[in-house]
N, C-alpha and C positions, 0 to 999 in steps of 0.2 A: 455473677453471671459472666460466663466465658463468651469472648467474642472472636470472630474470625480474625486471623492476622492480617495486617494491612499488607497488600502486595504492591510492590514497586518495581519500576524499571531501573535496572542497575547499569545496563550497558546497551550500546547502539552500535551497530555495523552496518555499512551499506557499500554496494558496488553499484555505480551508475555511470551516466555520461557526465555527472558532476564531478567524478573521482572516487576515491576510496575514503571510507570512514566518515565519522561525525563531523569533523571539522570541515572537510570539503563540502559536505551537504550545506552545513550553515553558511559557508562563504557563498555558495551558488544561490541560495535564497536571498541573501543580502543584494547580491549583484543583479539578479533577476534578469540575466542576459542568456538564456539557454542557447545552445549551439547545436541543433540538429544536423545531421549529415545526410547525404544522399545514400539510399539503400541500393543494394545490389539488384540491378534490373536484368541480369544476364540470362536468368531462366525464363524470361519473357512472360511472367505471369501477369504483369501490369499491363492495363489497357493504355492507350494514348492519352496524355493529360492525367490530371488527378494528383494524389499526394506522391511525393518522391523522397520525402525525408522522415528520418526517426531519430530519437535520442538513444544511441547505442551504448551500452556498458563498456567498461575498459576490458582490453584485450586479455587473453589468457597469460600472456608474458607479464602483464601488469599485476595480476593477481597470483602469481606463482609463489609469492612468499606466504600466501594463506592456502593454496592448494598446489603443492608440487606437482610437476608434470607426470611423474611416475604414479601418483595417486590420481591425478586429473584424467588419465587415459581411459578409465573405466567409468567415467561419469559422463552424463549428457550436459549440455551447456546450463540448463537451469540447476542441476545438481552442483555443478562447479560454482555458480554465483551464490547459492544458498549456503553451502559449506563455507565459502570465503566470507560471506557477511555474518555468519554465526561465529566463526572464530575471531573476526574484528570485534563482535559484540563481547565476547568472552574476555578479549584483551582490554576492552573499554571499561569492563566491569571490575578489572583488576583481579581476574580469576586465573588459576592455573589451567593449562591445557585439559587436564583430567578432572577438573573441579565438579563438573556435572555428571560425571560417571555415576550411575545409579537411578533412583526413581525421579528422573527429569522428564517432563513432558515436552513434546515436540508438536507444535501447531503451525501448519503452513497454509497460506492461501495462494492459489494460482488460478488464472482464468482459463489458459489454453493448455498448460502443462508443457511437456517437452515436444513442442510442435515439430522440430526438425527431425527427431528421431521417428515421430509418428509418420512423417511424410516419407521418410526412407523405407520404413517397414511396410507401408502400404504400396510403394513403388515396387519392392520385391514381390509382394503378393500378386499384384497386377501383372508383372512381367513373368513370374515362375510359378504362380500358384501358391496356395498356402504352405506347401513343403519348402518353398524358397525362403520363408520369413526367418531371419536371423534371431536366434533366442537371446542373444545379448542385446539387440536393439530393442526387442520386447520388454525385457526386464527394465529398461530406461525409458520406455515410451509411455509408461503409465503416469497419471497426474501425481501419485504419492511417492515417486521415486526421490525427489529432493528431499522429503521428510524422512525417508528410509536411510538415505545416505548420511543426512545430519545425524540421526541417531547412532548409526554405526561409528562414525569418526569421533563423536563426543562420548560414546559409551552411555548413551541415555537409554534407560530401560522402562520409562514411564509411558503413559498414553502417547499414542502417535497417532495425529489426526491430519487430514488434509481437507481444506475447504474450497470448494469451487463455486462461488457465488459472486462471480464477476466484481464489479466495482465495490460491492459491500464486503467482499472476502477478507480484506485485511482487518477490518474492525471486528468482523464475526470471529476470526481467530484469534485476535487479542482478547476478546471477552471470554472465549473458551479456555484460552490459556490462563487467565486470571482465575477463573473457577477452579481450574485443576490445582493451582496453588492454594488459594484460599480454603478449599475443602480438605486439604491435606493428602489428596490423592498423588500429588507430586511435590517434591521437596523444592523444585525450581522448574522453570519453563523457558523454552526458546520459542518465540513467536516469529514468523518470517512471512514474507510476501515476495514472490519471485516470478518473473515473466522473462522468456527469451524471445528474441526477434528472429523471423525467418521471412524470406522474400514471399513465400506463398501466404503466410499469415497477413502480412502487410497488404498484399494484393487483395485478399479477401475482404479485409476491413474496408479497403478502398472502395471496392464494388458495393458494399453496403452503405456507402457515404457516411462511414462513421468518423473518417480521418479529416482533419483540417487540410483542406486543398483538394479534396475529393471531387469537387465540382469546378475545378480548374481555377480557383482563387488561391491566395497565398496559404502555404501550409504552416501557419502559425496558431497556436492555442491561444484563445481569448476568453478565459473564464468570466462570465457574467457580462461579456461586452455585446453590444448590438451586432457587431460584424462576425460573432463567433460562427465557425462552420464545422466544428468537430474537434476532436482531440489530436494531440501529437503522440504517436505510439512511443512508449518508453520501455526499454530493456533494463532489467537490473534486478537487485534484491536488496531488501532491508531485514535486518534481524534485530530483536530486542531480548535481553535477558531479563526474566522476572524472578523476583525472590521475595521473601518475606523481609519486611523492613527491618526487623530486629537483627536478622542476620547480616544485612548489608552494613547497618550501623556498627555491629560487633567487630567488623573488621576495618572500622575507621573510614568508611566510604559515605558519601553523600549521594542519596539516589538522585536520579534525574527527573523523575516524576512519579506521582503516586496514582495508582489506578483506582477510579472510582466507579460510577454505575456504568454497566453495559446494557444496552437495549438492543433488541431486534425486532424487526416487524416486516410484514409483508403486504404489498399493495395489489389486491386482486384486480384492479381496473387496469394495470400495466399490461401492455402487449408483450409479447414474448421476447422481442428484441428492442424494446423501447420503455419509455416512461409514460405515466399517465400525466394528466395536467391538474387533478384535484389533490391537494395535500392533506385533505381532511383525515383519511384513515391513518396516514403515518405521523401525522401532527398529534392526533388523539392518542396513539400508543405512546409517543415520547413523552407528552405532557402528564400521562397517568402515571407513568414510571417514575418520572421526576418527582411528582407529588408523593408517591408511595415511599420514595427515598428521603423525603423531607426537604426537597429542593423545588425551586421553581425557575422558569427561564431567566429571571432577573438575577438568579445566583450565578449566572454564567458571565465571565469577563471577556471571553475571546472565543471566536469560532474559527477552527481549521476546517475549511469546507472541502468536500470532494468535488466541487465544481471543476470540470476539466475543459470547458469549451464545447461540450456536446449541446447541440440546439435544445433539445427537449429535455435532457437531463438538468441543465443548468436553469431551465425555466421552472422546473419542479423544485430544485433546490431553493430558488428565489422565493417562490410561493410558500414553501414550508417555513422559511426563515421569517417572512412577513406575517405568516399565521402565528408563530410562537411569540414574536415581538411586534405587535401591531404599531408601536411608535418608532420602530427602526431597531435592528439587531445590534449587539455590541460589535466591535471591530471584528471584521471578517478577512480572512485570508486564504487564498485558494493557491496552494503550492503547486498543483499540477500544471499551472501556467508556466512554470520553470522546470519541473521535473518530469512532466508528462503523464500518460496514463498507464497503469499497471507498474509492476516492478517496485512496488511498495512506496509510491510518491505521496502518500498521505501519513503512514506510521511515523516516519522520522520526524517531519516537521510538527507533528502533533506532540511529540516528546520534547522537541526543542523549544516549542512555545511554552510548555508547562516548566521547563527548566529555566526559564528567563532569558533565552537567546534573544537577541534583536533580529527581527525578520524584516525583509525588504518589501516592496510592494508587490502586488499580484502582477506577474509578468503577462504582458499581452493585453492587459485591461486598459482602455483609454476612453471608450465612448459608452456611457450608462444605456442600458435597454429598459425602457419604461415597462415593458412586460415583465421583466426579471425583477425590477425594483430593489435591487442591492448593488450598492457602490463599495467595493472592498477597500479595507484600509490602505492609505496611500504609502504606508512604510516609514511614517514619522515616529518620533519617540512616543511611547506608551508606558503607563505604569505596568510593572510585571504583574500578569494575570495570576489570580488565586485559583482560578478553575477555569478550564477550557472544555469546549465540546467539539469533538471530531465527528465528522458526519460522512456517510457513505450510502448514497442511493444508487441501486444498481439497475441497469436495464433489465427488464423481466420482473421487477417488483420487489426484490429483496431489499432490505434497508437495515443499516446498522449504526449505532452512535455509541461513543464511549466519552465519559467524563474523566478528564485527567486533571489532577491537582498539583499545584506547586509544592515541592517537598519542603519540609521544615529545614531551617538551616543546619 
């Protein structure tokens, strides 16, 4: 009886405040010392007080090796970041620049899309009417622009999908990309998560009290911590190359991680801009899917959590983990304390954990919250995990999980 080919991650690229590439991300996670910078306040979008800092990705001059200026001039900021991360991932996988030309799938997750171009085109319409809108700005203002640009520069002619499901988006995108390769609809896939920062977007999130520091406290992300007050916005992009394991092995490469079970769910009790308190629906779906795949929560050795410091989001994440593991979960790591929210701050760490990389402590955590009931791993030595669970619970009710496995030697 034939079985679907095993899909693996063969390359990882990223652009973030931590630097460029897999090694920079790994070093930042070990150090657990994020360095957010003050955002541009000159447009006067921000109210007095509140969050003032964000984790901003590297400048265009620093990514010029991956996106030359002559090419970059026709891209929005998210497209530049996504293309740079994809090319880094291609290089990390040991593939030539044209290796993915043909039936390659592109699946990208973004929450807000090209927010700066959207702001600019709306400004033109408000000032001069619809006839004043720039056609160029419009083509780059849509959420799927980064996916389209990635396909064009890589020559990818397979399925092209953009996912806009907030914090769950990156894992939904990963699950979709795995399915495209496993089914044979695509020979390979590039899955990415990308977000840009803009002053307007930062100010809006500030007014919704989503950001750490929105209420005048310090703007530090504290996942699972009693003092948490929101997340730190992060600009950046992370890209993964997915291939069949036999093809990766045939060229003498060892995969970074093997892709296992992908699970998606929806919590109907969640408000449109928040999280519910009861994990029963989500936990029920995840447990049932694990069981159907011949797994149980006890088969998970490590959890890479999407907790970000969001007050209600971390509370639901903690309740879900306690529901799955009544006696306490396996070691839990929340990388968004270091890498921030959005910009793919979950995909890379999940792959690094599965590949056996040493990870540091959860940045920002110091005081346990009895209501959350989860104390993340302190960063000390651990046995390399065989199987990890990456989690993503989104405001509004979407949820996604991915089981990644350590590759064979």
